[in-house]
N, C-alpha and C positions, 0 to 999 in steps of 0.2 A: 504494500500500500504506500502510496506517495504522499508525503506531508504537504499541506497547502503552502504555497509560495510565501504568503504573508507571515505565517508563523515562523518559517525558516529565516526570513529577512529580519524579523524581530529578534530572534535568538542571536543571529550574527551581529546585529546592531548593539544589543545589550553586552555581548562579549567584548566588542571593540571599545565601547565606552568604558567598561570596567578596566580594560587593559590600559587605556590612556590615563585614567584617573587614579590608578593604584600604584603610584611611584613610591618606592621605599627610599627614604633619605638616610644615608649612612655617613658616619665620620670615621675614617681610618685613623686610629689613635695609636701612638707609640709612647712608651715610657722608657727613657734612657737613663740608666743608673750611672751617673758620673760623680757619685759621692766619694769614690775611692775605697768604699767598703761594701760588703754585702748588707742588704737591708732585709727586714722581716716584716710580715703582716702589712704588705702594701695594699692600700685600698684607694681607688679613684671613684669618688662620688660625683655623678652628673645628674641632671634633672631626670627624675623618675627611675633611676637604677644605679648600679655600681658594678665595678669589676676589680680584680686584684690578683695577688699571688701570695703564697705563704712566704716566699723568699725571692729575692732578685740579686744575683751575684754582681759584684763590682764590674762595670763595663757591659753588663747584659742589657738587652732591649726586650721589652714586652710589647707585643702587637695585639691590638684588640679592636674590633669593629663595633661601634655603638650606634644606636638610633635614638635621636632626640625626640621625645614625645611630649615634652614640656619645656618651659624656659626656666633658667635659673643659673646659679653659680656652680662652678666646678670646684671640688675640693680634693686634695691629695693628702693621705695620711700614711705614715709608715713608722717603723721603729728602727733606730740605728743599731749598730753592733754593740754599743755600750748601754743599750736599753733606753735611750732618750726617745721620746715620742715626738714626732714632727707632724704639724698640721699646716698645710699651705692653701691659700685661696688662689684660685685660678680665674680665668676669664668667665664672663657671663655667656652662656650658650642659649640659643633660641630654638624653639621647635621648628622643624623642617630645614634646619641648616644641614649642609653636607660639605664634604671636603676632607681635609687632613688637620690633625692636631698633634703636635709634638710636645711632649712634656720632658724636660731635661732636669733631672734631679742633680743638684750641685752640693759640694761640701758645705758644712755649717748650717744645714737645714734650709738652704735656699733652692730656688728652682727658676727655670725659664719656661715660658709657655709660648709656643709658636703656632698660632691658629692660622690656617688658610681655609676659611669657611665662606660659603655663599651667604648672602643675606636672605632671610625668609620672605 
């Protein structure tokens, strides 16, 4: 049995509209440990979620892909080799931004943030 042409056209149209309107916005994020020592309990908090690692060796880089579903500030938390807890405030991120974000952890609890993000 052959489907009516109108129904088939409606299905194709609906599928194409969904395909055009369903873009996933991602930010390729890297955390580069240039502190000179291994760090523990790394946590990167961004609007609506977080990621991290139990440890990150000196000179190591952690790659993670995030999706921004809300707007807000980025925060980085970790513990140094001697047990000092570090909390850093990063840039404000906006929902639907995409691109790249590099976080460079430096000695003495400092960091550099290098965002290359689109405007929402």
